[in-house]
Structures are given as C-alpha cells and as structure tokens.
N, C-alpha and C positions, 0 to 999 in steps of 0.2 A: 187574922194571923197572929200567932202568940209572939211576944215580946219584939216585935218588930224586925225579926229576920226575914230574909228572902226565902221564897220558896226553895231554891236551890239549896240554901244554907241547911234548911229544915230536913229535906231528904237526903241530904249528903250526912246524916247523922250517923253513929254506930248503931243505935237502937232501930228496930225495923219502923217505918212510918206509913201508916195507911191513909191513902188520900181518898177522900169521897169526892169526885168531881159531880157537882150537882148544878140544878137550876132551880130558883125560887118557885118558877111556875109548873114544875114537875110533880104530879102525884106520887109516883113510886119513890122519888127522892125524899118526900116528906114522912113516906113509911119508912125510910132508913134512918131517920132521926133516933127514934127510941132504941133501934137495933144498935147503933153506933154508941149509944151512951150504955148500953147494956155490955157491949163488947169492951168498953173503955174501963169499965167498972171492975170487969173480969180480968183484963190483962195488967191493969195498973199502970206502973211504970216502965213496964217490959217493952212497951210499944207506945208511939204517939200516934194520934188519930187526929186528922185535919181535914176541914171541908174546904173546897175551892169552887166558888161559883162561876161557872163556864161563861156566863153573859159579863161578868166583871174581869175575867182572866183569861180571854180568848186565847193568849199566846201559849200558857201552860197547857191549856186544852189542846191545841193545835199541836204542840210539841210531842204529846203523848198520842196523838191520833184518837182523841176521845170524840167519838161520833154521836154516841147517845148519852144520856144520863138516865140514872145514876151509872157511873162508872168507877168501880174500885180498883185502885192500883196499890200494891204493897211495894215499896221501896226498900232497899238496903243499901247503904252506901251510894245512894243517888242513883241506883239502878232498879228498873222496874223487875221485881222477881215474880210476881203473881197479878193477874188482873181479871175482873169479870165485870160484866154488865148486867145491870138489873138490880132487883131486890135480893140481898144474900142475907140468910139469917146468922144471928149472933154466934151459934155454934160452930158454923163453918168458918166464919171470920175468925174465931178464937182458935180453931184447928190450924188454919193456914198461918197464922203468926206465930203459934207454939212450934210448928214445923220448921218455920224459917228460924226461928231462935235455936231449935235443936241442931239444924245445919251449920249454923255459923258459931255454936258453942265450942 
C-alpha cells in the first residue's frame, strides 16, 4: 500500500480509486495485472489503482462484501460507485473511470 496510508484514507481521496480485491492463488486475478497496468498508464494521475490481497486483508474484503476474486470496486470520496467481479478489460475500466470523472467534474 502506498506511502503508509490506511485503506480508508486512500479511498476517501478526491480522485477516483479503483481497488482490485485479489488473491495470489487466483488465476483470473493474475490475468488482471497487465490490464491494471494498462489502465493505470492510460488514466495516469486522474485516478489511483490499488490492489488488496483478500487473504491478508479479510476485514476490508468483508466490509465491502467481496465474495469472489477478482472483484474491482471504484471508490469516490470513500463510497463505492461501481463494482464488478471477474476479469474486466482495460477499455471498460477506463470508460468507468472517465465516466466517474465526468460526473464529478
């Protein structure tokens, strides 16, 4: 996790935060890694992307009812504004983030 901030501090930021709830043993989660890198490269500083290992952070997973991995949740000001389970293509993630930015502009 970046710069020692808590999960709640990170998701309460003004910029959208895409959280990938994953597990190291999960095949589809491993498929998300290059997709998240591509998404991060395209959205740049407009949004933050973080990964949360559900095995190491069961409280965060439980708080947001993450039942399967990967589960992606987009937070704005600490509130989930979009979520989807499974592998999501980069172009769809970029659309979701851009739409959220347009709504809050």
